[in-house]
N, C-alpha and C positions, 0 to 999 in steps of 0.2 A: 563525560558519558555516564548514563545511567547504568545501573546494574543490569537491567532488562536488555539494553542495547549491546552491552559487552557480551551477552549470550550468543548474539548473532553475528555472524560473520557476513556483512552486507555485500562486500565485493564478490565472495564466493558463491552467495545466493544469485547475485545477478549475472555472474558467469555461467552459472547452472541452468539459468533460464534462457541463456543467448539473448540478453540485452545487447543491442548493437548500436553502432554508430548511425545517427539520423532518427533514432526513435523518438517518439513524442510520448512524454509519461506524466502520470499524475500520482503523487502518494497521498491517499486520503487518510489524514490523521498523521502527518509527518513527523509530529512530536518535536520537543524543544531542541534536541540534538540533530535532527534532520539526518539521522543514522543511514537512511537510504538514500536520500535526495542527492548528498554530495558525491558519493561513488557513481550514481547513476548518471549525474551531470557530466561526470569525467569520461564515463563509458560512451555517452550518445554523442558527445563532443559538439563543436559548434554548429553542425548541421541539425542537431537533436534539440529537444526543449524538455524540461523538467518543471513541474509545478508542484510545490509544496503546500498541499492544501490542509487547512486547520480551522478548527472553530475558536481557536483561543488566540486572540491577537498578540499577546505578549510571546507566545511560541513562535508566531511568524516575524516578529521583531527580533528574535534571538537568531532565527536562521537567516534573516535579511542581513543582520549584522556580520554573520560569518561570510555570507555571500559576498557582500562589499569587501570585507577585509581581504579575501583571497580574489578578488577580482573576476567571480564567476558570473559570465554574462548570460549563459543558457538557464539558469535557475530562477524561477520566479515564484514569489510568495503569493499566496491567493486565500483570502478568507472565504471559507465556504462550508455549508451544512450539507454533508453527504447523505444525512439521514433525511432530507427533504427534497422531492423532486423538483428539478430545476435549482437546487439549492448551491451548486458550484458553477460559477460562471466560466464555463469552458464550452467551445463551441461543439455542437453535436457531432458526434461520429469523427472526431478529430485525433484521437489518441490511439498510440499503438499497445499501451500497457496502462494499467491501474493497480496500484499497490495498495493492499490494506494490511498492514502488519501490526501485530499487537493491538488491534482495535476491534476485532470482530466480537470479543467477549463484553463490549460495553454498547454494541450497537442494540437499539431497542427493536428495529424492525429490519430484518436481513432482506425481506422483499423490497423494501424501499430502496436500501442500499443498492441491491440489484438492479433496479430500474434506473437509478443515477449512473451507475456504472455502464450500463447498456446505452444509455442516451449518450455518453461522451466518448465511448469506444468506437473505432472504426469497426465494420463488419468482421474483419478477421483479426481484430483486436484480442489481447489477453489480459488476464486478470492474475496476479500473484496475491495469494492469501497466506499469511503466516501468523499463528497465534499459539497460545499456551496449550500445552497438554493438560487435559483435566487433571491428572495424578502428579504432575510436575511439583517438586518440592523446591521452592525458592522463595525468599523474603520479597522479592519484587514482583512476585505473581499476584495477580488479582485472586480475590476469594474464589475458592474452588467450585463453588455453586454458581458462580457466573461465567464460568468457562464453558465454551462450546467445543464438542468433539468435532473432528475434520468431517466425520460423516453426516453430522447434523447440518453443517453449512453446505456441504454437497447437495444434501437433499433438498434444501431451501433453494438453492442456486438452480438447481435441476427444474423446480417448478416454475422458474423465471426463464427457462430456455438456455441456461448457462450450464455447460458440461465440463467434467473434469477431463483434462488432457493429461496430467502428470502428477503423481505424488512425488514429493521432495523429501529426503531425509534431511531434516535440518539440525537437530541435535537432541539430546536426552529430555529437553524441556518445552520443545516447539514441534509442531507438525506445520507441513508446507504443502500447498496444492497450486498448480498452475491450472486455470480454467479458462475456456474459450466460449463463444457465443454460439456453439452448437451448429 
């Protein structure tokens, strides 16, 4: 597990957002440890589906290897570019949740990300965004000048018709927000 992943209690966060059995979820930028997709797959159960979406094929191979090792049938790896409209091969309006965890800081255009999220979310779907606080002191953190404040993301999502539903206290190094499609 990476140091950044160790800072985030995925099970607690998923319980705090009320992820439930039967939900359909995609984690945009799932990362090599699949830190959120494995507990999400457990919570959503056999009636739910979790997609681990990443741009790096080796990352997906690592997640897929663990998935096979543990016999997890409701978790699927999917190569996709969530910074391109239509870049994630998931049916329109099919997901209950999209997660963007520790990736906002490296997204070039939040607007394109927002459009792709809206495309795959059901009308009542929700978005979990978790990322680094600008002032967090941690060797695993991205460069300070590349980090986005929560209110910057909120403002950009609002322009795309995505509204904040809930602020989450994550820890002393990360912020979290649950959004909906307004």
